[in-house]
C-alpha positions in Angstrom: 25.1 -47.8 3.9 21.4 -47.3 4.2 21.7 -47.6 8.0 24.5 -44.9 8.0 22.3 -42.6 6.0 19.4 -43.1 8.4 21.7 -42.3 11.4 22.9 -39.1 9.6 19.3 -38.0 8.9 18.3 -38.5 12.5 21.3 -36.4 13.6 20.4 -33.6 11.3 16.8 -33.7 12.4 17.9 -33.4 16.0 20.0 -30.4 15.2 17.3 -28.4 13.4 14.2 -29.4 15.3 13.2 -26.7 17.8 13.4 -27.6 21.5 10.1 -28.4 23.3 8.5 -25.3 24.9 9.0 -25.0 28.6 5.9 -25.3 30.8 4.7 -21.9 32.0 1.9 -20.0 33.6 0.0 -18.5 30.6 -2.8 -16.6 32.1 -4.3 -15.0 35.3 -7.9 -14.0 34.5 -8.7 -12.7 38.0 -7.1 -12.0 41.4 -8.6 -10.9 44.7 -6.5 -9.7 47.6 -8.1 -9.3 51.1 -6.3 -7.4 53.8 -7.8 -7.6 57.3 -6.2 -5.0 59.6 -6.5 -6.4 63.2 -7.2 -4.0 66.0 -3.5 -4.1 67.1 -2.1 -3.3 63.6 -1.3 -6.9 62.5 -2.2 -7.5 58.9 -3.9 -10.7 57.8 -3.5 -11.3 54.1 -5.3 -13.7 51.7 -4.4 -13.6 48.0 -6.8 -15.5 45.6 -6.0 -16.0 42.0 -7.3 -17.9 39.0 -4.2 -19.3 37.3 -3.8 -21.1 34.0 -0.7 -23.3 33.4 -0.1 -25.2 30.1 1.6 -28.0 32.0 2.8 -28.7 35.6 5.3 -25.9 36.3 7.3 -24.4 39.1 5.5 -21.3 40.5 7.0 -18.6 42.7 5.3 -15.9 44.7 7.4 -13.3 46.6 6.1 -11.1 49.4 8.0 -7.8 49.3 9.2 -6.8 52.7 11.2 -4.0 54.3 13.9 -4.2 57.0 12.4 -5.1 60.4 9.1 -6.4 59.1 7.8 -9.7 60.5 6.2 -12.6 58.5 4.2 -15.5 60.0 1.6 -18.2 59.4 2.1 -18.9 55.6 -0.4 -21.2 53.9 -1.2 -22.3 50.4 -4.3 -23.9 48.9 -4.3 -25.0 45.2 -7.5 -26.2 43.6 -9.1 -26.8 47.0 -6.2 -28.8 48.3 -4.2 -27.5 51.3 -0.5 -27.8 50.6 1.9 -28.7 53.4 5.4 -27.2 54.1 8.1 -29.1 52.2 10.5 -28.7 49.3 8.0 -27.1 46.9 9.0 -29.6 44.2 6.8 -32.5 45.2 3.1 -32.3 44.6 1.1 -30.9 47.5 4.1 -29.1 49.2 5.3 -25.5 49.3 8.6 -24.0 50.4 9.3 -20.8 52.2 12.7 -19.2 51.7 14.5 -16.0 51.2 13.8 -14.2 47.9 15.4 -11.3 46.2 13.1 -8.8 47.9 11.3 -10.6 50.7 9.7 -14.0 51.6 9.4 -16.4 48.8 6.7 -19.2 48.2 7.6 -22.0 45.8 5.3 -24.8 44.7 4.4 -27.0 41.7 1.4 -25.5 39.9 -0.7 -28.2 38.3 -1.8 -28.1 34.6 -5.0 -26.3 33.6 -7.1 -23.5 35.2 -6.8 -23.7 38.9 -7.5 -21.4 41.8 -4.7 -20.7 44.3 -5.0 -19.1 47.7 -1.9 -17.8 49.6 -2.2 -16.7 53.2 0.2 -15.0 55.6 0.4 -12.4 58.3 2.6 -9.3 58.5 3.6 -7.2 61.5 5.7 -4.0 61.9 5.0 -3.3 58.2 3.6 0.2 58.7 4.2 3.2 60.9 1.9 4.5 63.7 2.3 8.2 64.3 0.5 10.2 67.0 -2.1 11.4 64.4 -2.2 8.9 61.5 -1.2 5.3 60.6 0.8 4.9 57.4 0.4 1.5 55.6 1.9 0.2 52.4 -0.2 -2.8 51.5 1.4 -5.4 49.1 -1.7 -5.7 46.8 0.1 -7.6 44.0 3.6 -8.9 43.4 5.6 -9.7 40.3 4.0 -12.7 38.5 4.6 -14.4 35.1 1.3 -13.5 33.5 -0.6 -10.2 33.7 -3.8 -10.1 35.8 -6.9 -9.3 33.7 -9.0 -8.1 36.6 -7.6 -7.3 40.1 -9.5 -6.3 43.2 -8.1 -5.6 46.6 -10.0 -4.9 49.8 -8.7 -3.4 53.0 -10.9 -4.2 56.0 -10.5 -1.9 59.0 -11.4 -2.9 62.6 -13.7 0.2 62.8 -15.1 2.9 60.6 -12.7 6.0 60.7 -14.1 9.1 62.3 -11.8 11.3 60.2 -10.7 11.3 56.6 -8.4 8.8 55.1 -5.9 9.3 52.3 -5.4 6.4 49.8 -3.5 6.1 46.6 -1.8 3.5 44.4 1.9 3.0 43.8 3.2 3.1 41.2 0.8 5.6 39.6 1.0 3.8 36.3 -0.9 0.9 37.8 -4.1 3.0 37.7 -7.2 1.6 39.2 -10.4 2.8 40.8 -10.7 3.3 44.6 -13.9 3.4 46.6 -15.0 3.1 50.2 -18.0 1.6 52.0 -18.4 1.4 55.8 -15.1 0.1 57.2 -13.7 -1.1 53.8 -11.5 0.4 51.1 -11.8 -1.3 47.7 -9.3 -1.1 44.7 -10.2 -2.3 41.2 -7.7 -2.5 38.4 -7.4 -4.1 35.0 -4.5 -5.5 33.0 -2.1 -5.4 36.0 1.6 -6.2 35.4 4.2 -6.0 38.1 4.0 -4.9 41.8 1.1 -2.8 43.1 1.0 -1.2 46.5 -2.0 0.4 48.1 -0.8 3.3 50.3 -3.3 4.0 53.0 -3.0 6.8 55.5 -5.6 6.3 58.2 -6.7 8.1 61.4 -4.9 6.9 64.4 -8.2 6.0 66.1 -9.0 3.0 63.8 -6.8 0.9 66.0 -7.0 0.0 69.7 -3.3 -0.5 70.0 -0.2 -0.3 67.8 1.6 -3.4 68.9 1.7 -4.7 65.4 3.2 -1.6 63.9 6.3 0.6 64.2 5.5 3.5 66.5 6.9 6.9 65.9 5.9 9.3 68.7 5.3 12.4 66.6 2.7 13.7 64.1 3.3 12.2 60.7 0.6 13.5 58.4 2.5 16.5 57.0 5.5 14.4 56.2 3.4 11.7 54.5 1.5 14.3 52.4 4.8 15.8 51.3 6.0 12.4 50.2 3.0 11.2 48.3 2.7 11.6 44.6 0.2 14.3 43.6 -1.4 11.9 41.0 -3.6 9.0 41.9 -4.5 10.1 45.4 -8.0 10.0 46.7 -9.5 11.7 49.8 -12.6 10.7 51.7 -14.5 11.8 54.8 -16.0 8.9 56.8 -18.8 9.1 59.3 -18.7 7.3 62.6 -20.1 3.8 62.6 -19.8 0.4 64.2 -17.5 -2.4 62.9 -16.6 -5.8 64.1 -13.2 -6.0 65.9 -11.1 -9.1 65.0 -9.6 -11.0 67.9 -5.8 -10.6 68.3 -4.0 -13.8 67.4 -0.5 -14.6 68.7 2.1 -14.5 65.9 4.9 -17.0 65.6 7.2 -14.5 63.8 10.1 -15.1 61.5 12.6 -12.3 61.8 14.4 -11.0 58.8 18.1 -10.3 58.2 18.4 -8.4 55.0 19.1 -4.7 54.8 16.1 -4.3 52.3 12.9 -6.4 52.3 14.5 -9.2 54.3 13.3 -12.7 54.9 12.9 -14.7 58.1 15.8 -16.9 59.1 
């Protein structure tokens, strides 16, 4: 009888006890994105972030892409350890696959406060007109925890001789934009969701447009008509010297989706 009562008590306890909390990413104190625009228009991206997980947990990062864009050379470093391509479930591996809006990274994020670094290259992600270059830089993507402090730097192959026009999308993301030499810097606090740095640059900052979509007509007027009147910033730049990054051959992965596709 006593044994039956004990079994009943255990059953009741199991029914009313709350389930164990799922492991999750609970904080992202800081993130830094560095975009290096090569002289042919290919974009080299490095995303650094300080991530705090309360237990080992599945992590996902998705690079938003548009139709026709190219993605290459993915890499992932977590807590100083370079991960290798794999299934993304075993420690030390990451997986590249098709996501809902672009290329998706998956990996197992270790417990505690760890720094991650994601790297990749993009091509055909912007448009080169005869007068300007229109770029949409994926500064930050959707992530489980807000970023307390976000910085993003766009490094140009040379200092622009004419003005550039730069703003943040969506405008609710806010942020402060400044320039120095051949760099554009964005700072923002308490960032949630996707952030894009729209950069309209003089055509002369590039030596060629092999890494961009080419549209053989002036584009500045159309871009200005499209932009949001809030959050834009104009700057004049003086001529100056800047280092030119060497062109590296891309092993591209073509996409197949009608919107922000992924490589097959």
